[in-house]
Backbone as JSON Lines, residues from 0, in Angstrom:
{"i":0,"aa":"M","n":[-13.37,-18.03,14.93],"ca":[-12.97,-16.72,15.46],"c":[-11.53,-16.77,16.11]}
{"i":1,"aa":"S","n":[-10.77,-15.86,15.75],"ca":[-9.35,-15.94,16.18],"c":[-9.09,-14.8,17.31]}
{"i":2,"aa":"P","n":[-8.08,-14.93,17.98],"ca":[-7.69,-13.92,18.9],"c":[-7.51,-12.49,18.23]}
{"i":3,"aa":"E","n":[-7.07,-12.61,17.02],"ca":[-7.02,-11.39,16.2],"c":[-8.17,-10.6,15.99]}
{"i":4,"aa":"Q","n":[-9.21,-11.42,15.66],"ca":[-10.6,-10.79,15.36],"c":[-11.19,-10.48,16.67]}
{"i":5,"aa":"I","n":[-10.94,-11.14,17.82],"ca":[-11.49,-10.57,19.11],"c":[-10.95,-9.2,19.51]}
{"i":6,"aa":"K","n":[-9.54,-9.26,19.26],"ca":[-8.8,-7.87,19.51],"c":[-9.26,-6.68,18.82]}
{"i":7,"aa":"S","n":[-9.46,-7.12,17.35],"ca":[-9.8,-5.87,16.65],"c":[-11.26,-5.42,16.9]}
{"i":8,"aa":"L","n":[-12.15,-6.37,17.25],"ca":[-13.5,-5.98,17.73],"c":[-13.41,-5.02,19.08]}
{"i":9,"aa":"R","n":[-12.54,-5.48,19.92],"ca":[-12.23,-4.63,21.09],"c":[-11.77,-3.42,20.88]}
{"i":10,"aa":"D","n":[-10.78,-3.26,19.96],"ca":[-10.14,-1.94,19.53],"c":[-11.25,-1.07,18.92]}
{"i":11,"aa":"K","n":[-12.28,-1.64,18.19],"ca":[-13.18,-0.83,17.51],"c":[-14.41,-0.43,18.5]}
{"i":12,"aa":"T","n":[-14.63,-1.29,19.61],"ca":[-15.75,-1.01,20.39],"c":[-15.31,-0.44,21.76]}
{"i":13,"aa":"G","n":[-14.34,-0.91,22.21],"ca":[-13.89,-0.66,23.65],"c":[-14.6,-1.62,24.66]}
{"i":14,"aa":"C","n":[-15.33,-2.66,24.11],"ca":[-16.05,-3.66,24.93],"c":[-14.96,-4.55,25.47]}
{"i":15,"aa":"T","n":[-15.41,-5.14,26.51],"ca":[-14.44,-6.3,27.21],"c":[-14.3,-7.22,26.32]}
{"i":16,"aa":"L","n":[-13.01,-8.08,26.5],"ca":[-12.67,-9.37,25.67],"c":[-13.7,-10.18,25.72]}
{"i":17,"aa":"K","n":[-14.56,-10.43,26.84],"ca":[-15.56,-11.48,27.02],"c":[-16.58,-11.2,26.12]}
{"i":18,"aa":"M","n":[-16.96,-9.98,26.12],"ca":[-18.13,-9.51,25.36],"c":[-17.84,-9.65,23.86]}
{"i":19,"aa":"C","n":[-16.62,-9.23,23.48],"ca":[-16.23,-9.4,21.97],"c":[-16.16,-10.84,21.76]}
{"i":20,"aa":"R","n":[-15.67,-11.76,22.44],"ca":[-15.82,-13.1,22.24],"c":[-17.2,-13.55,22.02]}
{"i":21,"aa":"D","n":[-18.17,-13.17,22.96],"ca":[-19.5,-13.55,22.9],"c":[-20.1,-13.01,21.68]}
{"i":22,"aa":"A","n":[-19.65,-12.01,21.29],"ca":[-20.16,-11.23,19.94],"c":[-19.82,-12.08,18.65]}
{"i":23,"aa":"W","n":[-18.61,-12.58,18.68],"ca":[-18.13,-13.45,17.5],"c":[-19.05,-14.73,17.57]}
{"i":24,"aa":"I","n":[-19.18,-15.33,18.76],"ca":[-19.93,-16.65,18.92],"c":[-21.23,-16.36,18.3]}
{"i":25,"aa":"Y","n":[-22.06,-15.34,18.81],"ca":[-23.27,-14.89,18.29],"c":[-23.38,-14.78,16.66]}
{"i":26,"aa":"A","n":[-22.38,-14.02,16.27],"ca":[-22.37,-13.88,14.78],"c":[-21.98,-15.21,14.05]}
{"i":27,"aa":"E","n":[-21.18,-15.88,14.57],"ca":[-20.8,-17.31,13.96],"c":[-22.04,-18.19,13.92]}
{"i":28,"aa":"E","n":[-22.7,-18.28,14.93],"ca":[-23.86,-19.14,15.08],"c":[-24.86,-18.77,14.07]}
{"i":29,"aa":"R","n":[-25.04,-17.5,13.64],"ca":[-25.97,-16.87,12.69],"c":[-25.39,-16.71,11.3]}
{"i":30,"aa":"Q","n":[-24.3,-17.23,11.08],"ca":[-23.46,-17.23,9.71],"c":[-23.2,-15.61,9.42]}
{"i":31,"aa":"G","n":[-22.98,-15.07,10.44],"ca":[-22.68,-13.67,10.25],"c":[-21.23,-13.35,10.14]}
{"i":32,"aa":"D","n":[-20.9,-11.84,10.01],"ca":[-19.52,-11.43,9.93],"c":[-19.22,-10.37,10.99]}
{"i":33,"aa":"E","n":[-18.13,-9.8,10.68],"ca":[-17.71,-8.66,11.7],"c":[-18.87,-7.71,11.95]}
{"i":34,"aa":"N","n":[-19.51,-7.32,11.03],"ca":[-20.75,-6.46,11.03],"c":[-21.58,-6.89,12.11]}
{"i":35,"aa":"M","n":[-22.01,-8.04,12.02],"ca":[-22.87,-8.56,12.98],"c":[-22.25,-8.76,14.42]}
{"i":36,"aa":"A","n":[-21.07,-8.88,14.53],"ca":[-20.42,-8.9,15.75],"c":[-20.33,-7.41,16.33]}
{"i":37,"aa":"L","n":[-20.15,-6.45,15.47],"ca":[-20.22,-4.99,15.89],"c":[-21.51,-4.68,16.28]}
{"i":38,"aa":"A","n":[-22.63,-5.21,15.57],"ca":[-23.91,-4.91,15.87],"c":[-24.33,-5.48,17.24]}
{"i":39,"aa":"Y","n":[-23.89,-6.68,17.58],"ca":[-24.07,-7.38,18.87],"c":[-23.58,-6.35,19.91]}
{"i":40,"aa":"C","n":[-22.34,-6.07,19.76],"ca":[-21.8,-4.99,20.83],"c":[-22.66,-3.65,21.13]}
{"i":41,"aa":"R","n":[-22.98,-3.14,20.01],"ca":[-23.87,-1.95,20.0],"c":[-25.05,-2.26,20.72]}
{"i":42,"aa":"A","n":[-25.83,-3.44,20.3],"ca":[-27.1,-3.72,20.93],"c":[-26.92,-4.19,22.4]}
{"i":43,"aa":"K","n":[-25.85,-4.78,22.83],"ca":[-25.55,-5.17,24.18],"c":[-25.28,-3.98,25.0]}
{"i":44,"aa":"T","n":[-24.69,-2.82,24.53],"ca":[-24.43,-1.85,25.32],"c":[-25.43,-0.67,25.25]}
{"i":45,"aa":"L","n":[-26.48,-0.96,24.55],"ca":[-27.67,0.09,24.44],"c":[-28.25,-0.05,25.58]}
{"i":46,"aa":"A","n":[-28.42,1.35,26.18],"ca":[-29.07,1.52,27.63],"c":[-30.43,2.11,27.43]}
{"i":47,"aa":"V","n":[-31.09,1.92,26.41],"ca":[-32.46,2.56,26.12],"c":[-33.39,1.37,26.06]}
{"i":48,"aa":"K","n":[-34.7,1.53,26.68],"ca":[-35.65,0.48,26.72],"c":[-36.18,0.39,25.21]}
{"i":49,"aa":"T","n":[-36.25,-0.7,24.69],"ca":[-36.88,-0.87,23.33],"c":[-37.94,-1.99,23.57]}
{"i":50,"aa":"H","n":[-38.83,-2.01,22.55],"ca":[-39.89,-3.07,22.62],"c":[-39.68,-4.08,21.54]}
{"i":51,"aa":"C","n":[-38.36,-4.53,21.35],"ca":[-38.1,-5.62,20.36],"c":[-37.13,-6.54,21.14]}
{"i":52,"aa":"T","n":[-36.96,-7.64,20.44],"ca":[-36.05,-8.64,21.05],"c":[-34.66,-8.24,20.66]}
{"i":53,"aa":"F","n":[-33.72,-9.02,21.28],"ca":[-32.14,-8.55,21.04],"c":[-31.76,-8.88,19.63]}
{"i":54,"aa":"D","n":[-32.22,-9.91,19.06],"ca":[-31.96,-10.19,17.7],"c":[-32.47,-9.16,16.72]}
{"i":55,"aa":"E","n":[-33.65,-8.57,16.99],"ca":[-34.19,-7.46,16.33],"c":[-33.39,-6.17,16.4]}
{"i":56,"aa":"R","n":[-32.81,-6.08,17.58],"ca":[-31.93,-4.82,17.91],"c":[-30.61,-4.91,17.04]}
{"i":57,"aa":"V","n":[-30.15,-6.3,17.08],"ca":[-28.9,-6.43,16.23],"c":[-29.15,-6.2,14.77]}
{"i":58,"aa":"Q","n":[-30.35,-6.77,14.46],"ca":[-30.56,-6.4,12.97],"c":[-30.71,-4.93,12.59]}
{"i":59,"aa":"K","n":[-31.27,-4.32,13.56],"ca":[-31.6,-2.69,13.26],"c":[-30.2,-2.1,13.14]}
{"i":60,"aa":"F","n":[-29.14,-2.59,13.96],"ca":[-27.95,-1.88,13.7],"c":[-27.24,-2.34,12.61]}
{"i":61,"aa":"M","n":[-27.42,-3.45,12.06],"ca":[-26.75,-4.0,10.88],"c":[-27.53,-3.25,9.76]}
{"i":62,"aa":"E","n":[-28.7,-2.93,9.68],"ca":[-29.33,-2.19,8.65],"c":[-29.03,-0.8,8.62]}
{"i":63,"aa":"A","n":[-28.77,-0.19,9.81],"ca":[-28.18,1.13,9.79],"c":[-26.98,1.41,9.31]}
{"i":64,"aa":"K","n":[-26.0,0.37,9.44],"ca":[-24.74,0.31,8.76],"c":[-24.74,0.49,7.33]}
{"i":65,"aa":"H","n":[-25.79,-0.16,6.7],"ca":[-25.64,-0.1,5.42],"c":[-26.5,0.89,4.67]}
{"i":66,"aa":"E","n":[-26.86,1.84,5.51],"ca":[-27.6,3.06,4.7],"c":[-26.72,4.28,4.58]}
């Protein structure tokens, strides 16, 4: 992950730099890409109770992106 990638994610999401950095770390640990980092940010900021794990929420956002 580069500073440019973190800034790009911040520009797209409006999330904090720390959250964007954490999103890239999450995505890289799972061999993901920017779509996974975006899904991480969306899942983290989701204020609705769900009955699934965080990883399942990220996956749902990634699947919705491809529909």
